[in-house]
C-alpha positions in Angstrom: 0.0 0.0 0.0 1.2 3.5 -0.8 0.5 6.4 1.5 0.3 9.8 -0.3 0.5 13.4 0.9 -0.1 16.2 -1.5 0.9 19.8 -0.9 1.6 23.1 -2.7 -1.9 24.2 -3.7 -3.2 27.7 -3.2 -5.0 30.7 -4.8 -3.4 32.2 -7.9 -4.4 34.5 -10.6 -4.9 33.3 -14.1 -1.6 33.1 -15.9 0.3 32.3 -12.7 2.2 29.3 -11.6 2.1 26.7 -8.8 4.2 23.7 -8.0 2.5 20.7 -6.4 4.3 18.0 -4.5 3.3 14.5 -3.6 5.3 12.6 -0.9 4.9 8.8 -1.1 5.7 6.1 1.4 4.9 2.5 2.1 6.2 0.8 -1.0 9.2 1.0 -3.3 8.3 4.4 -4.8 11.0 4.2 -7.5 9.4 1.1 -9.1 6.0 2.8 -9.5 4.6 4.8 -12.4 2.9 7.9 -10.8 0.1 10.1 -11.9 -1.6 13.4 -11.1 -5.4 13.6 -11.1 -7.9 16.4 -10.3 -11.5 16.8 -9.4 -13.4 20.0 -10.0 -16.6 20.8 -8.1 -19.5 18.8 -9.4 -17.3 16.8 -11.8 -15.7 13.4 -11.9 -12.0 13.0 -11.0 -9.9 13.2 -14.2 -6.4 12.3 -15.2 -3.9 15.1 -15.6 -0.3 13.7 -16.1 1.7 10.6 -15.6 5.4 9.7 -15.4 7.0 6.3 -15.8 8.9 4.9 -12.8 12.2 5.7 -14.5 11.2 9.1 -15.6 11.8 8.3 -19.2 8.2 8.6 -20.3 5.5 11.1 -19.6 1.9 11.5 -20.7 -0.5 14.5 -20.3 -4.1 15.1 -20.9 -4.6 17.5 -23.9 -5.8 20.4 -21.8 -2.6 20.8 -19.9 0.0 19.9 -22.6 2.6 22.7 -22.9 1.6 24.2 -19.5 2.1 21.5 -16.9 5.2 19.4 -16.3 5.4 16.2 -14.2 8.7 15.3 -12.6 9.9 13.0 -9.8 12.8 12.6 -7.4 13.1 9.0 -6.5 15.6 9.7 -3.8 13.0 11.8 -2.0 10.0 9.6 -2.8 8.3 12.6 -4.3 6.5 13.5 -7.5 5.9 17.0 -8.6 3.5 18.9 -10.9 4.7 22.3 -12.2 1.7 24.2 -13.4 2.3 27.3 -15.5 -0.1 29.6 -17.4 -2.9 28.5 -15.1 -6.5 29.0 -16.2 -9.7 29.3 -14.1 -10.7 25.9 -15.5 -7.7 24.4 -13.8 -9.4 25.0 -10.5 -9.8 21.7 -8.7 -8.5 19.5 -5.9 -5.4 17.8 -7.2 -4.4 14.3 -6.2 -1.5 12.0 -7.0 -1.6 8.2 -7.1 0.5 5.2 -8.3 -0.7 3.7 -11.6 -1.8 0.2 -12.2 -1.9 0.5 -16.0 -0.1 3.1 -18.1 -0.9 5.9 -18.3 -4.0 6.8 -16.4 -5.3 4.0 -14.2 -4.8 4.7 -10.5 -4.7 2.1 -7.7 -4.8 2.3 -4.0 -6.4 4.8 -1.7 -6.3 8.5 -2.3 -4.7 11.2 -0.2 -6.4 14.3 1.0 -5.5 16.2 -2.1 -4.4 19.8 -2.4 -6.8 22.6 -3.5 -5.8 24.8 -6.5 -8.0 27.8 -7.2 -7.3 30.0 -10.2 -9.0 33.4 -10.2 -9.9 35.2 -13.5 
């Protein structure tokens, strides 16, 4: 089982940037593909970005391509999401999770998430 703690969210104006972090523990983090997901009010949770365990492959949903960058530091058991040129439609609670199937199938329980609010 993987325990996940997300942080780094906040309130930012449109066009601004935020960097989210996800600290993982409980399993061999470096062997896991990891992903970021988000859930906006009244909507289903959706996939945002994924990174292969080695960091050699990434995958993004179309709406964030060119704006968001996923990265990881296996020595720190942490995965990051750099979000640039934020838009109001990026407002959501952001979660990370390990992946069962590449690139967007999560497994395990969810953390508490971190709220991102983008004002127009």
